[in-house]
Steps between C-alpha positions, in 0.01 A plus 500: 500500500707566813517233771592525863650270755404584852678351795421502871832416680594423855863433529574222748878495462654835396849358437378222278260728314776764429640325185149493347440869578840592336453300195124517408523839323749361253266233385216740396640722219540220242127428535385868501429498868550783746420570868207738571506427878794332683452459870466860601259630770134411442183550686195270524200736477245223494539147642838359611839472336653192675826525318815717518557602141298574196657463163336584167668423169382613155548312179394580136281176495394194699717297265814700587415480872454118477826468292691701767362282783592179318843648381828336579622816664210533734478129578867523612422740778143392587610250779648788694148657514307179551730377785516836679160667472125439489367645180168528325571561128225598248524579134219716359427653166453869488211687335507573130625836391216747445 
């Protein structure tokens, strides 16, 4: 069953965040991950969206999403995100195929 990583991101230091932004895509493929949404324009139609960027990743399973997040490749670039943004990151399992 597919799994999704949803991130609400507000970049606090664009220069420091840039290496993360350039390298994160290269960490996904090995774990079957891909971007569905990557920081493009969005609109809050109900409630508020107190963040600058919305990112949605898709993985074949929760296990692969967790393995990506814990991977050496991702952990190597993670400080650039943590030190230069405020982020809410959520992993969620998708619905079973009909």
